[in-house]
SERO-4910 file (N, C-alpha, C, O; in steps of 0.05 Angstrom, whole numbers):
BEGIN
 pado doro    nc1    nc2    nc3   cac1   cac2   cac3    cc1    cc2    cc3    oc1    oc2    oc3
  Unk    A     17    -24      0      0      0      0     18     25      0     38     26     14
  Unk    A     10     45    -15     25     70    -17     24     86      9      2     87     21
  Unk    A     46     97     17     46    115     40     31    141     33     34    151     11
  Unk    A     14    150     51     -1    175     47     19    198     43     38    200     59
  Unk    A     13    215     24     31    238     19     26    260     39      5    273     39
  Unk    A     44    263     58     41    283     79     55    309     72     57    327     88
  Unk    A     66    311     47     81    335     39     65    355     23     75    376     16
  Unk    A     40    348     16     25    365     -3     20    393      9     20    412     -6
  Unk    A     16    395     35     11    422     47     35    431     63     32    449     79
  Unk    A     58    420     57     82    426     72     99    446     55    103    441     31
  Unk    A    108    467     67    123    488     53    152    487     61    159    497     83
  Unk    A    170    476     45    198    473     53    212    499     60    229    499     79
  Unk    A    206    520     46    220    546     52    211    557     79    227    566     95
  Unk    A    185    555     84    175    564    110    186    547    133    193    557    154
  Unk    A    188    521    128    200    503    148    229    512    154    236    513    178
  Unk    A    245    517    134    273    525    139    273    552    154    289    555    172
  Unk    A    257    571    146    256    597    159    249    594    189    261    606    206
  Unk    A    229    577    195    221    573    223    244    560    238    249    567    261
  Unk    A    258    541    226    281    529    239    303    549    245    315    549    266
  Unk    A    309    566    225    330    585    228    323    606    250    341    616    264
  Unk    A    298    612    253    289    632    273    293    621    302    294    637    320
  Unk    A    296    595    305    301    584    332    331    585    338    346    570    325
  Unk    A    339    601    356    367    602    364    376    575    375    362    564    392
  Unk    A    399    565    366    408    539    375    438    539    375    451    523    362
  Unk    A    450    557    391    478    557    395    487    530    407    471    517    420
  Unk    A    512    523    403    522    497    413    517    495    443    524    513    459
  Unk    A    504    473    451    496    469    479    468    479    485    458    474    507
  Unk    A    455    493    466    429    504    470    410    497    448    395    513    437
  Unk    A    410    471    440    395    462    417    367    451    423    354    442    405
  Unk    A    359    451    448    334    436    456    310    445    440    295    428    430
  Unk    A    306    471    438    282    481    424    282    473    395    261    464    384
  Unk    A    305    475    382    307    467    354    302    437    350    289    429    331
  Unk    A    313    421    369    309    392    367    280    385    369    270    368    354
  Unk    A    266    397    388    237    390    391    221    400    368    202    386    360
  Unk    A    228    422    356    214    432    332    218    412    310    199    405    295
  Unk    A    242    402    306    247    383    285    233    356    289    223    344    271
  Unk    A    233    347    314    219    322    320    189    325    313    177    307    301
  Unk    A    177    347    321    148    351    315    144    352    285    124    341    275
  Unk    A    162    365    270    159    367    241    162    340    228    146    333    211
  Unk    A    182    324    237    186    298    225    163    279    231    155    263    214
  Unk    A    152    282    255    128    266    261    105    273    243     91    255    232
  Unk    A    101    299    238     80    308    220     84    296    192     64    291    178
  Unk    A    109    293    184    115    283    157    116    253    155    123    242    135
  Unk    A    107    239    177    104    210    176    128    194    185    129    170    181
  Unk    A    147    207    198    171    193    208    168    186    238    154    200    253
  Unk    A    181    164    246    183    159    274    206    176    285    229    174    276
  Unk    A    200    195    303    220    214    311    221    218    341    201    214    355
  Unk    A    244    227    351    248    230    380    274    246    384    290    248    366
  Unk    A    277    256    409    302    268    417    317    247    433    307    236    453
  Unk    A    342    240    424    356    219    438    371    230    463    369    253    469
  Unk    A    385    212    476    397    219    502    419    241    500    425    254    520
  Unk    A    430    245    476    450    266    472    437    293    466    450    313    467
  Unk    A    411    292    459    397    316    451    394    319    421    383    339    412
  Unk    A    402    298    406    399    298    377    370    296    369    354    282    383
  Unk    A    362    308    348    335    304    336    338    281    316    352    283    296
  Unk    A    323    260    321    326    235    304    299    230    290    278    231    303
  Unk    A    301    223    265    277    215    250    284    189    235    305    186    223
  Unk    A    265    169    236    270    143    223    247    138    203    224    142    208
  Unk    A    255    130    179    237    127    156    240     98    146    262     89    140
  Unk    A    218     84    142    218     59    128    227     35    144    236     15    133
  Unk    A    225     36    171    232     14    188    208      4    203    195     20    217
  Unk    A    202    -21    201    179    -32    216    185    -33    246    166    -31    262
  Unk    A    210    -36    253    218    -36    281    242    -18    284    265    -26    281
  Unk    A    237      8    291    259     27    293    280     20    313    303     30    313
  Unk    A    273      2    332    293     -6    352    313    -26    341    334    -30    353
  Unk    A    308    -38    318    326    -58    306    330    -51    276    318    -64    259
  Unk    A    348    -32    271    353    -23    244    376    -40    232    396    -44    245
  Unk    A    372    -48    208    393    -63    194    403    -47    170    388    -40    152
  Unk    A    429    -40    171    443    -26    149    427     -3    138    421     -2    114
  Unk    A    420     17    155    406     40    144    424     59    129    448     57    130
  Unk    A    411     77    114    426    100    104    423    123    124    400    131    130
  Unk    A    445    132    134    444    153    155    449    180    143    469    184    128
  Unk    A    431    199    148    434    227    140    440    243    165    423    248    181
  Unk    A    466    250    168    475    262    193    482    292    188    501    298    175
  Unk    A    465    309    199    471    338    198    475    349    226    476    333    246
  Unk    A    478    375    228    479    386    256    461    411    257    458    425    238
  Unk    A    450    415    281    429    435    285    439    458    303    424    477    308
  Unk    A    464    456    312    475    478    328    489    498    309    496    491    287
  Unk    A    492    522    319    505    543    304    526    557    321    526    554    345
  Unk    A    544    572    308    561    590    323    545    614    333    521    617    325
  Unk    A    557    630    349    543    653    360    540    676    340    551    675    318
  Unk    A    525    696    347    521    719    330    493    719    317    485    699    305
  Unk    A    479    741    320    452    743    309    453    754    281    462    777    277
  Unk    A    444    739    261    440    749    234    410    752    230    396    732    229
  Unk    A    400    776    228    370    780    227    358    763    204    367    763    181
  Unk    A    337    747    212    325    729    192    306    746    174    289    760    184
  Unk    A    311    744    148    295    759    129    298    746    102    317    731     97
  Unk    A    279    752     84    281    743     56    284    767     38    267    785     39
  Unk    A    305    767     23    311    790      4    322    779    -21    341    763    -21
  Unk    A    311    787    -44    322    780    -70    326    750    -74    346    742    -86
  Unk    A    307    734    -65    309    705    -69    328    692    -50    336    669    -54
  Unk    A    337    706    -29    355    695     -9    343    695     18    328    713     26
  Unk    A    348    674     34    340    673     62    365    678     79    384    662     78
  Unk    A    364    699     95    386    706    112    380    696    140    357    694    149
  Unk    A    401    689    155    399    680    183    421    662    191    432    648    174
  Unk    A    427    661    217    448    644    227    439    615    224    418    607    234
  Unk    A    455    599    210    449    571    205    437    565    178    435    541    171
  Unk    A    430    585    163    419    579    136    437    562    119    429    545    105
  Unk    A    464    567    122    484    552    107    496    530    125    498    507    117
  Unk    A    503    538    149    519    520    167    504    515    193    507    531    212
  Unk    A    488    494    195    481    476    173    452    467    175    445    444    170
  Unk    A    435    487    182    406    481    183    395    477    155    377    462    150
  Unk    A    406    493    135    397    489    108    401    461     98    382    449     87
  Unk    A    425    450    101    429    422     93    412    402    108    401    383     95
  Unk    A    408    406    134    391    386    148    362    389    141    348    369    139
  Unk    A    353    414    136    325    417    126    322    403     99    301    391     94
  Unk    A    342    404     83    342    390     57    338    360     62    323    347     48
  Unk    A    352    349     82    349    321     89    321    314     96    309    295     86
  Unk    A    309    331    113    282    325    123    262    326    100    245    307     98
  Unk    A    263    346     84    243    348     62    247    326     42    228    314     33
  Unk    A    272    320     34    277    299     14    268    272     25    257    256     10
  Unk    A    273    267     51    265    241     62    234    239     62    224    217     56
  Unk    A    221    261     68    191    260     67    181    256     39    162    241     35
  Unk    A    194    268     20    185    264     -8    191    236    -17    175    224    -33
  Unk    A    213    225     -8    219    196    -15    198    178     -2    188    160    -15
  Unk    A    191    184     22    170    167     36    144    168     22    129    148     20
  Unk    A    137    192     11    112    195     -3    111    179    -29     89    173    -40
  Unk    A    134    171    -40    135    156    -65    129    126    -62    123    112    -81
  Unk    A    130    117    -37    124     88    -33    144     76    -13    161     89     -3
  Unk    A    140     49     -8    157     36     12    187     37      5    195     38    -18
  Unk    A    203     37     26    232     37     24    243      9     28    234     -5     46
  Unk    A    262      2     11    276    -24     15    299    -22     34    308    -42     44
  Unk    A    307      3     40    328      7     60    319     31     78    312     51     67
  Unk    A    320     28    104    311     49    121    330     73    121    354     71    116
  Unk    A    318     97    127    333    121    130    334    129    159    313    126    173
  Unk    A    356    139    169    358    150    195    369    179    192    391    183    182
  Unk    A    353    198    201    361    226    200    370    234    228    355    229    248
  Unk    A    393    246    231    403    255    257    411    284    255    430    291    241
  Unk    A    396    301    269    404    329    272    421    332    297    410    334    319
  Unk    A    447    331    294    465    328    316    471    354    331    468    376    319
  Unk    A    478    351    356    485    375    373    515    378    376    530    359    372
  Unk    A    523    402    382    550    409    389    572    403    368    594    397    376
  Unk    A    565    404    343    585    401    322    603    425    322    627    423    318
  Unk    A    592    449    326    608    473    325    625    477    350    643    494    350
  Unk    A    619    463    371    634    466    396    660    450    397    674    450    417
  Unk    A    666    435    376    690    418    373    688    393    391    705    376    390
  Unk    A    666    390    406    662    366    421    648    344    404    652    321    409
  Unk    A    633    353    384    617    335    367    602    314    385    602    290    379
  Unk    A    589    325    405    575    308    424    555    290    411    553    266    416
  Unk    A    539    301    393    518    286    380    528    263    362    518    241    363
  Unk    A    549    269    347    561    249    330    574    227    346    572    203    339
  Unk    A    589    234    367    601    213    383    581    195    396    585    171    399
  Unk    A    558    206    403    537    190    417    526    168    398    520    146    408
  Unk    A    524    174    373    511    154    355    530    134    343    522    117    327
  Unk    A    556    136    349    576    119    337    569     89    339    572     74    320
  Unk    A    559     81    363    553     53    367    523     48    366    514     26    373
  Unk    A    507     67    358    478     64    357    469     54    330    448     41    327
  Unk    A    484     59    309    477     52    282    501     40    267    524     46    272
  Unk    A    494     21    249    515      9    231    505     14    203    493     -3    191
  Unk    A    512     38    192    500     45    166    513     31    143    536     24    143
  Unk    A    496     28    122    507     19     96    520     42     82    538     38     66
  Unk    A    512     67     88    524     91     76    515    114     93    496    113    108
  Unk    A    529    137     89    523    160    105    527    186     89    547    188     74
  Unk    A    509    204     91    511    231     80    513    251    103    495    251    120
  Unk    A    533    267    103    537    288    123    524    314    113    529    321     89
  Unk    A    509    327    129    496    352    121    513    376    125    514    388    147
  Unk    A    528    384    104    544    408    104    542    421     77    538    408     57
  Unk    A    546    448     76    544    461     50    566    454     30    589    455     37
  Unk    A    557    445      7    575    438    -14    568    453    -40    583    453    -59
  Unk    A    545    466    -40    533    475    -64    516    452    -75    523    429    -71
  Unk    A    493    458    -87    474    437    -93    485    417   -114    475    394   -115
  Unk    A    505    425   -130    515    408   -151    542    396   -145    555    385   -163
  Unk    A    552    398   -120    578    388   -113    576    368    -90    557    369    -74
  Unk    A    595    349    -89    596    329    -68    623    332    -54    644    334    -67
  Unk    A    623    334    -28    647    336    -12    656    308     -3    641    294     10
  Unk    A    681    301    -11    691    274     -5    709    273     20    713    251     30
  Unk    A    719    296     29    737    294     51    740    321     66    734    342     55
  Unk    A    750    318     91    755    341    108    782    338    121    791    316    127
  Unk    A    795    361    125    821    361    140    817    354    169    794    355    179
  Unk    A    838    346    182    838    342    211    841    368    226    843    389    214
  Unk    A    842    366    253    843    390    269    858    385    295    857    363    306
  Unk    A    871    406    305    881    406    332    880    435    343    888    454    329
  Unk    A    869    438    367    868    464    380    887    464    404    889    445    419
  Unk    A    902    486    406    923    488    426    918    512    443    914    534    433
  Unk    A    918    509    470    917    531    488    944    533    502    954    513    513
  Unk    A    956    557    502    982    561    515    981    583    535    967    603    531
  Unk    A    995    580    557    997    601    577   1025    603    588   1038    583    594
  Unk    A   1035    628    590   1062    634    600   1060    653    623   1044    672    622
  Unk    A   1076    649    644   1076    667    667   1104    671    677   1119    651    680
  Unk    A   1112    696    682   1139    702    692   1137    723    714   1116    736    717
  Unk    A   1159    726    729   1160    748    748   1163    774    733   1175    776    712
  Unk    A   1150    795    744   1153    821    731   1181    830    733   1195    824    752
  Unk    A   1190    845    713   1218    856    713   1218    881    696   1200    886    680
  Unk    A   1239    896    700   1242    921    684   1245    914    654   1259    894    648
  Unk    A   1233    930    637   1234    924    608   1262    925    597   1267    915    576
  Unk    A   1281    939    611   1308    940    602   1325    917    612   1348    914    605
  Unk    A   1312    899    628   1327    876    638   1330    854    618   1321    856    595
  Unk    A   1342    832    627   1347    810    609   1326    788    610   1327    768    595
  Unk    A   1306    792    628   1284    772    630   1267    772    604   1260    794    594
  Unk    A   1260    749    594   1243    747    571   1214    748    580   1205    730    593
  Unk    A   1200    769    572   1172    772    582   1154    750    572   1159    737    552
  Unk    A   1132    746    587   1113    725    580   1101    729    552   1098    711    537
  Unk    A   1096    754    546   1084    760    520   1103    753    497   1094    742    477
  Unk    A   1129    758    500   1148    750    480   1150    720    477   1153    710    455
  Unk    A   1147    706    499   1148    676    498   1124    665    482   1127    647    466
  Unk    A   1101    678    487   1077    669    472   1081    674    442   1074    658    425
  Unk    A   1091    698    435   1095    705    407   1116    686    395   1113    678    372
  Unk    A   1137    680    410   1157    662    399   1145    634    393   1153    622    374
  Unk    A   1127    625    410   1113    599    405   1097    601    379   1099    582    363
  Unk    A   1082    622    375   1067    625    351   1086    626    326   1080    614    306
  Unk    A   1108    640    329   1127    642    306   1138    615    300   1143    608    276
  Unk    A   1144    598    321   1154    572    316   1134    554    301   1141    539    283
  Unk    A   1108    557    308   1087    542    294   1086    551    265   1085    534    247
  Unk    A   1087    576    260   1087    586    232   1111    576    216   1109    568    193
  Unk    A   1134    576    229   1158    566    216   1156    537    208   1164    529    187
  Unk    A   1145    521    227   1141    492    221   1122    489    197   1127    473    180
  Unk    A   1100    504    197   1080    501    176   1092    509    149   1087    496    128
  Unk    A   1107    531    148   1119    540    123   1138    518    112   1137    512     88
  Unk    A   1154    506    130   1172    485    121   1157    461    111   1164    449     91
  Unk    A   1136    453    126   1121    429    119   1107    433     92   1105    414     76
  Unk    A   1096    457     88   1080    462     64   1095    468     39   1084    472     18
  Unk    A   1121    470     41   1138    480     19   1133    466     -7   1132    478    -28
  Unk    A   1130    439     -6   1127    424    -31   1098    414    -34   1093    396    -50
  Unk    A   1079    426    -19   1051    418    -21   1035    439    -37   1034    462    -28
  Unk    A   1024    432    -59   1010    452    -75    980    454    -68    968    475    -70
  Unk    A    968    432    -58    940    433    -50    936    441    -21    952    432     -4
  Unk    A    917    459    -15    911    466     12    904    442     29    910    441     53
  Unk    A    891    422     17    883    398     32    907    383     42    905    368     62
  Unk    A    930    386     30    954    371     38    972    388     57    993    378     65
  Unk    A    964    412     63    981    430     80    971    431    109    948    425    115
  Unk    A    989    438    127    982    444    154    976    474    155    994    491    148
  Unk    A    952    481    163    943    509    162    939    520    190    920    510    204
  Unk    A    955    539    200    953    549    227    935    574    227    934    589    208
  Unk    A    922    579    250    907    604    254    910    612    283    907    596    301
  Unk    A    915    638    287    917    649    315    889    658    322    879    678    312
  Unk    A    876    643    340    848    648    347    845    670    368    826    686    366
  Unk    A    864    672    387    862    692    408    889    695    421    905    676    422
  Unk    A    895    720    431    920    724    446    914    747    466    902    767    459
  Unk    A    923    743    490    919    762    512    943    763    530    958    743    532
  Unk    A    947    785    543    969    788    562    961    807    584    943    823    581
  Unk    A    975    806    607    969    824    629    988    819    652   1008    804    649
  Unk    A    983    832    674   1000    829    698    989    844    721    970    860    718
  Unk    A   1000    839    745    991    852    769   1013    867    783   1010    875    806
  Unk    A   1036    871    770   1059    885    782   1079    866    794   1102    873    798
  Unk    A   1070    842    801   1088    821    811   1092    798    791   1114    787    789
  Unk    A   1071    792    777   1072    771    757   1061    782    731   1043    800    731
  Unk    A   1070    772    709   1058    778    683   1053    753    668   1066    733    672
  Unk    A   1032    753    652   1024    729    639   1015    735    610   1010    758    602
  Unk    A   1015    714    594   1005    715    567    992    689    560   1001    668    569
  Unk    A    971    690    543    958    665    535    950    668    506    946    690    496
  Unk    A    948    646    492    939    646    465    925    620    458    928    599    471
  Unk    A    909    621    437    896    597    426    903    595    397    900    615    382
  Unk    A    912    572    389    920    567    361    903    543    350    900    523    364
  Unk    A    893    546    326    880    524    313    897    515    290    909    531    276
  Unk    A    899    489    286    914    477    264    896    458    248    884    440    259
  Unk    A    895    463    222    880    444    204    901    425    192    921    434    181
  Unk    A    895    399    194    915    379    188    909    363    163    886    356    158
  Unk    A    929    357    147    926    339    125    925    310    134    931    304    157
  Unk    A    918    291    116    916    263    125    942    252    136    941    233    153
  Unk    A    965    262    128    991    250    137    999    259    165   1018    248    176
  Unk    A    985    279    177    993    289    203    974    280    224    950    286    223
  Unk    A    984    266    244    967    256    266    968    276    289    990    286    296
  Unk    A    945    282    301    945    302    323    964    295    346    977    313    356
  Unk    A    965    270    354    983    262    377   1012    268    371   1026    278    388
  Unk    A   1021    262    347   1049    268    340   1054    298    338   1076    307    346
  Unk    A   1035    313    329   1038    342    328   1039    354    356   1054    373    361
  Unk    A   1024    343    374   1025    352    402   1053    350    413   1063    368    426
  Unk    A   1066    327    408   1093    323    418   1112    344    407   1129    355    421
  Unk    A   1109    350    381   1126    370    369   1121    398    381   1140    412    386
  Unk    A   1096    405    384   1090    432    394   1101    436    423   1107    458    430
  Unk    A   1102    414    438   1113    417    465   1142    425    465   1152    437    484
  Unk    A   1156    419    443   1185    427    441   1187    457    435   1209    468    438
  Unk    A   1165    470    427   1165    499    421   1155    515    445   1152    540    442
  Unk    A   1150    503    468   1133    515    488   1146    538    503   1132    555    515
  Unk    A   1173    540    503   1186    563    517   1177    565    546   1171    587    556
  Unk    A   1177    543    561   1170    541    589   1140    549    594   1133    557    616
  Unk    A   1124    546    573   1096    551    577   1080    526    582   1091    503    578
  Unk    A   1056    529    591   1038    506    596   1019    504    572   1005    522    566
  Unk    A   1019    480    560   1002    476    536    981    455    543    985    437    558
  Unk    A    958    460    531    936    440    532    924    437    505    925    456    489
  Unk    A    914    413    499    904    407    472    876    397    473    868    384    492
  Unk    A    860    403    453    833    393    451    824    392    422    837    404    404
  Unk    A    802    379    417    790    378    390    806    363    370    802    367    346
  Unk    A    825    347    378    842    333    359    827    312    343    813    295    355
  Unk    A    829    312    317    817    292    300    833    289    274    845    309    264
  Unk    A    833    265    263    847    260    238    831    269    214    807    271    215
  Unk    A    845    276    193    831    281    168    818    256    158    826    233    165
  Unk    A    797    259    142    783    235    131    774    241    103    763    262     97
  Unk    A    778    221     86    769    224     58    756    199     49    766    177     52
  Unk    A    731    201     38    717    178     28    723    172     -1    736    188    -15
  Unk    A    715    149    -10    719    139    -37    697    151    -55    675    156    -46
  Unk    A    703    154    -81    683    164    -99    673    143   -119    659    150   -138
  Unk    A    681    119   -115    672     97   -133    654     78   -117    663     56   -110
  Unk    A    630     86   -112    611     69    -97    582     77   -104    578     97   -118
  Unk    A    563     62    -94    535     66   -101    525     93    -91    508    105   -103
  Unk    A    534    101    -68    526    127    -56    533    150    -75    516    166    -81
  Unk    A    558    151    -83    567    172   -100    552    171   -127    543    192   -137
  Unk    A    549    147   -138    535    145   -164    506    154   -162    496    167   -180
  Unk    A    493    148   -140    465    158   -136    464    188   -134    446    200   -146
  Unk    A    483    200   -120    483    229   -118    490    242   -144    478    263   -151
  Unk    A    508    231   -159    515    242   -185    490    241   -204    485    260   -218
  Unk    A    475    219   -202    451    217   -218    431    239   -210    417    251   -227
  Unk    A    429    243   -184    410    264   -174    418    292   -184    401    307   -193
  Unk    A    444    299   -183    452    325   -192    447    328   -222    436    349   -230
  Unk    A    453    308   -238    449    309   -267    419    311   -273    411    327   -291
  Unk    A    403    296   -259    374    296   -264    362    323   -258    342    331   -269
  Unk    A    374    338   -238    364    364   -231    376    386   -248    371    410   -244
  Unk    A    392    378   -268    402    398   -288    430    408   -282    438    429   -293
  Unk    A    444    395   -264    471    405   -257    494    388   -269    490    366   -279
  Unk    A    517    400   -268    542    387   -275    557    381   -249    569    400   -238
  Unk    A    558    356   -240    569    350   -213    599    353   -212    613    351   -232
  Unk    A    609    359   -188    637    361   -183    643    351   -155    625    347   -139
  Unk    A    669    348   -149    677    339   -123    694    360   -108    708    376   -120
  Unk    A    692    359    -81    706    378    -65    721    364    -43    713    342    -34
  Unk    A    744    376    -34    758    369     -9    758    394      7    768    415     -2
  Unk    A    749    393     32    746    417     49    770    420     68    781    400     77
  Unk    A    777    445     73    799    451     91    790    453    120    807    455    138
  Unk    A    764    452    125    753    451    152    749    423    161    760    404    150
  Unk    A    733    420    183    726    394    193    696    392    195    682    412    193
  Unk    A    686    368    198    658    363    202    654    337    218    674    325    226
  Unk    A    630    329    222    625    303    236    633    279    219    633    257    229
  Unk    A    640    283    194    652    262    178    678    252    192    684    228    191
  Unk    A    693    271    203    718    263    217    713    245    241    731    229    248
  Unk    A    689    247    252    683    230    276    672    203    267    682    182    277
  Unk    A    653    202    249    639    177    243    653    161    221    652    137    221
  Unk    A    667    175    202    679    161    180    698    139    187    696    117    178
  Unk    A    718    145    205    737    124    212    725    100    227    735     78    225
  Unk    A    702    104    240    689     83    256    670     67    238    671     42    238
  Unk    A    654     80    223    634     66    207    645     53    182    636     32    173
  Unk    A    666     65    171    680     53    148    660     45    126    662     23    114
  Unk    A    641     63    120    622     58     99    624     80     78    637    100     83
  Unk    A    612     77     55    612     99     36    601    124     49    580    123     63
  Unk    A    615    146     45    607    171     59    614    195     42    635    195     28
  Unk    A    598    216     44    604    241     31    588    263     46    570    256     62
  Unk    A    594    288     40    578    310     51    564    324     29    575    328      7
  Unk    A    540    333     35    523    346     14    504    366     28    494    361     50
  Unk    A    499    387     14    480    406     23    481    432      7    503    439     -3
  Unk    A    459    447      5    460    472     -9    474    493      8    477    490     32
  Unk    A    484    514     -6    497    536      8    525    540      0    539    521     -8
  Unk    A    535    564      3    562    572     -2    578    572     24    572    588     41
  Unk    A    596    553     27    610    550     53    628    574     60    636    577     83
  Unk    A    634    592     41    649    616     48    632    635     65    643    654     76
  Unk    A    606    630     66    588    646     83    585    635    111    573    648    128
  Unk    A    597    611    117    596    600    144    606    620    164    627    632    161
  Unk    A    591    623    186    600    638    210    602    668    204    612    683    221
  Unk    A    593    678    181    596    706    174    571    722    181    549    710    184
  Unk    A    572    748    183    548    764    188    530    766    163    508    777    165
  Unk    A    539    756    140    524    757    116    512    729    109    505    724     86
  Unk    A    511    711    128    503    684    122    475    683    110    456    694    121
  Unk    A    473    670     87    447    668     73    448    645     54    470    635     46
  Unk    A    425    636     45    423    614     26    404    623      3    384    637      7
  Unk    A    412    616    -21    395    621    -44    371    601    -43    375    577    -42
  Unk    A    347    612    -43    323    595    -40    321    575    -63    314    552    -59
  Unk    A    328    584    -87    327    566   -111    347    543   -108    341    521   -116
  Unk    A    370    549    -96    390    528    -92    380    507    -72    384    483    -76
  Unk    A    368    517    -50    357    499    -30    336    481    -43    336    457    -37
  Unk    A    319    492    -60    298    475    -72    310    455    -92    301    433    -94
  Unk    A    331    464   -106    344    445   -125    359    423   -110    360    400   -119
  Unk    A    370    429    -87    383    409    -71    363    388    -61    369    364    -60
  Unk    A    339    397    -54    318    378    -46    312    359    -69    309    335    -64
  Unk    A    309    370    -93    303    353   -116    325    333   -121    320    309   -126
  Unk    A    350    342   -119    373    325   -123    374    302   -104    377    279   -111
  Unk    A    370    309    -78    372    288    -57    348    269    -58    352    245    -53
  Unk    A    325    279    -65    302    261    -68    307    240    -89    300    216    -84
  Unk    A    318    248   -111    324    229   -133    345    208   -123    342    184   -127
  Unk    A    365    218   -109    386    200    -99    375    181    -79    382    157    -79
  Unk    A    358    190    -61    346    172    -41    329    151    -54    328    128    -44
  Unk    A    315    158    -75    299    138    -89    317    116   -100    310     92    -99
  Unk    A    341    123   -111    360    104   -121    371     86    -98    375     62   -102
  Unk    A    376     98    -75    390     84    -54    371     67    -36    380     49    -23
  Unk    A    345     74    -37    327     59    -19    305     45    -34    288     32    -22
***
């Protein structure tokens, strides 16, 4: 028997706008998760908020508690801080999360509902709107690692509607702090601030040397100085900084930590957010289905390797299944005050993914 079409009175653009209007900074995703659960239930999915706070929707499983080899659509519903006023102008929807990454996850929800309306699925779908992806903890993705054994996985991140992202760089975040006794500036004591700057210079020197023969950004170690502060109380002076490093597949976070400790200049270092780069294969049924979807929607498909990170870095090494990232939006707008999505691109991405899901399920 055909599944009743629950999408006939559903407006995908209004759905995305309502989702974007709900603030969901990392660690504060509860309202957005419950909105998504209610929406997915309305669209005929079995949906719930799991113990990590993820919004989960399941399609095409007679027993959602015992899923066999599902296709997992994993996006994230948290955003970075900063208010971008939600508005529609010139065919664009503005707002925090329109691109990164509520737009891609809304695409998942609508496409899954449209696939469900076409008839029974031979392979179940699991949609996960994950929490804390932007916080570098990837709490939601880590929670589901042992909950599902997917046949394939699509990560919800902006690629542009006609492109597929096959890989992401790794990451390491470094916090450094230096403290010294106060001394006259004409003395021979090396101030804490200079020690912090020397540490940053050593990191830059290492990256320049490592990258010398690397032409692709994906193969380079890319440093960024996230924050630097200094101060004192007349008896002690201190300096602190935060450095982010984007890592190619050949650089392991643990080995880089050991190297950075040799640059420390008597400072105290701490590390967090370490993850390896990950790249999926492009010769599999998942990629072929997505390529068919792009072409059927009138596009010329292409492949991307991203210099950032995503939840692909978390689940890819564990699940070891065909994997890629897909979603509408221009990733150069991530985290910016101009974040917006082209409404026509969002709609075309829905069409693309619906076609691909029909092939895959």
